[in-house]
C-alpha positions as CSV (number, residue, x, y, z in Angstrom):
1,X,56.3,38.6,-75.0
2,X,56.9,42.5,-74.9
3,X,53.4,42.7,-76.7
4,X,51.9,41.3,-73.9
5,X,54.0,43.2,-71.2
6,X,52.9,46.3,-73.2
7,X,49.4,45.3,-73.2
8,X,49.6,45.3,-69.3
9,X,51.4,48.2,-68.6
10,X,48.8,50.1,-70.6
11,X,45.7,48.4,-68.7
12,X,47.6,48.8,-65.6
13,X,48.0,52.9,-66.5
14,X,44.6,52.8,-67.9
15,X,43.3,51.6,-64.1
16,X,45.6,53.8,-62.5
17,X,43.9,57.0,-64.1
18,X,40.7,56.5,-63.0
19,X,39.3,57.7,-59.5
20,X,39.1,54.7,-56.9
21,X,35.4,56.0,-55.7
22,X,34.6,54.6,-59.7
23,X,34.7,51.0,-58.2
24,X,33.0,51.4,-55.0
25,X,29.2,51.9,-54.1
26,X,27.8,52.3,-51.2
27,X,24.5,52.0,-50.4
28,X,22.7,55.0,-48.8
29,X,19.4,55.5,-47.4
30,X,18.8,58.5,-48.7
31,X,15.5,58.5,-51.7
32,X,18.0,58.3,-54.3
33,X,19.2,54.5,-53.6
34,X,22.5,54.0,-54.8
35,X,25.6,56.4,-55.2
36,X,28.9,56.5,-55.1
37,X,31.0,57.2,-52.3
38,X,32.4,60.2,-51.7
39,X,29.6,62.1,-53.3
40,X,26.5,62.2,-50.6
41,X,24.2,65.1,-50.7
42,X,25.5,68.1,-48.4
43,X,23.3,68.4,-45.4
44,X,20.2,70.8,-45.0
45,X,21.2,73.3,-42.8
46,X,18.3,74.7,-40.4
47,X,15.8,76.9,-40.5
48,X,17.0,80.5,-39.0
49,X,14.9,81.7,-35.9
50,X,15.4,85.0,-35.1
51,X,15.7,85.4,-31.6
52,X,11.9,85.9,-29.3
53,X,13.1,88.4,-27.3
54,X,16.3,90.8,-27.8
55,X,18.8,91.0,-25.4
56,X,18.9,94.1,-23.8
57,X,22.3,94.7,-22.3
58,X,21.4,97.2,-19.5
59,X,18.6,94.1,-18.5
60,X,19.9,92.6,-15.4
61,X,17.8,89.5,-14.8
62,X,19.7,86.2,-13.9
63,X,21.6,84.6,-16.5
64,X,21.0,87.6,-19.5
65,X,23.9,90.2,-17.8
66,X,25.7,91.1,-15.0
67,X,23.4,92.5,-12.3
68,X,24.4,94.5,-8.9
69,X,26.6,92.0,-6.5
70,X,24.1,90.4,-4.0
71,X,26.5,89.6,-0.8
72,X,25.6,86.4,1.1
73,X,27.0,85.8,4.7
74,X,27.1,81.9,5.7
75,X,27.5,81.4,9.1
76,X,26.7,78.4,11.5
77,X,26.2,78.1,15.3
78,X,26.8,82.1,14.8
79,X,30.3,81.6,13.5
80,X,31.2,82.3,9.9
81,X,31.8,79.4,7.9
82,X,34.6,79.0,5.2
83,X,34.2,77.2,1.7
84,X,30.1,76.8,2.4
85,X,29.0,76.7,-1.4
86,X,26.1,79.1,-2.4
87,X,23.8,78.6,-5.3
88,X,21.0,81.1,-5.8
89,X,18.3,80.2,-8.8
90,X,15.8,82.3,-10.4
91,X,12.2,81.9,-9.7
92,X,11.9,79.5,-13.0
93,X,14.7,77.2,-11.3
94,X,17.3,78.3,-13.6
95,X,21.1,79.2,-11.8
96,X,21.7,82.6,-11.3
97,X,25.3,82.1,-9.5
98,X,26.7,80.3,-7.0
99,X,30.5,80.8,-5.3
100,X,32.4,79.8,-2.5
101,X,32.2,81.7,0.9
102,X,35.8,82.8,2.1
103,X,37.5,82.9,5.7
104,X,34.8,86.0,6.3
105,X,32.0,83.6,5.3
106,X,31.0,85.1,2.2
107,X,30.4,85.9,-1.1
108,X,29.5,87.8,-3.8
109,X,27.0,86.7,-6.7
110,X,25.8,88.7,-9.7
111,X,21.9,88.7,-10.0
112,X,19.4,91.6,-11.4
113,X,16.4,92.6,-9.4
114,X,14.3,89.2,-8.9
115,X,12.9,86.7,-6.6
116,X,15.5,83.8,-5.7
117,X,16.3,81.0,-4.1
118,X,19.6,80.7,-2.2
119,X,20.9,77.8,-1.1
120,X,24.1,77.0,1.1
121,X,25.9,73.6,2.1
122,X,29.1,73.4,4.6
123,X,29.6,71.5,7.2
124,X,27.3,68.6,6.0
125,X,24.5,71.4,6.8
126,X,21.9,73.0,4.8
127,X,20.4,76.4,4.4
128,X,17.7,78.0,2.5
129,X,16.7,81.5,2.2
130,X,14.1,83.1,-0.7
131,X,14.0,86.4,-1.4
132,X,12.9,89.6,-3.4
133,X,16.5,91.0,-4.7
134,X,16.8,94.8,-6.1
135,X,19.1,96.9,-6.3
136,X,19.1,98.2,-2.6
137,X,19.6,94.4,-0.8
138,X,22.2,94.7,1.1
139,X,24.2,91.5,2.7
140,X,22.2,88.5,3.0
141,X,23.0,85.9,6.0
142,X,22.3,82.0,5.8
143,X,21.9,79.8,9.0
144,X,23.3,76.1,8.7
145,X,21.6,73.6,10.2
146,X,21.0,69.9,10.3
147,X,20.3,68.2,8.1
148,X,17.0,66.3,8.7
149,X,15.3,63.7,7.3
150,X,11.4,63.2,7.7
151,X,9.3,59.9,7.0
152,X,6.2,59.8,7.0
153,X,3.4,56.8,8.0
154,X,0.4,56.4,5.9
155,X,-2.4,55.9,8.1
156,X,-4.5,53.0,8.0
């Protein structure tokens, strides 16, 4: 009885010393077929591409860097509108900046010289302005108008 107990104890110790992953085999989608669990090939690193154009810290075009603050004033019926949402998009349609107006109806967005479309919304109304911004552009005003829907009926 003691010899059988010793055999089982030795077998148990030998099994405990083997790594657990040697018993488990996993199916892999890799071309190598079966491989042991925990021994997967490292992922391939994507090739590094140099930037198309180095970013110049002095360049102030929209999102590439801060520019001059553009003050936008939002009005409705000649009165300043507080908490109007102003969005400034560059010529490619990317968002260059956004802000909410203060009690004076004004907010500031840092943009560089470029062509912009400025949209303002507030109190269920909307206003849009397209303009070229330069270093000398002063405060711009947008008047909010009622949103209108137009339906066109095709002619037979």
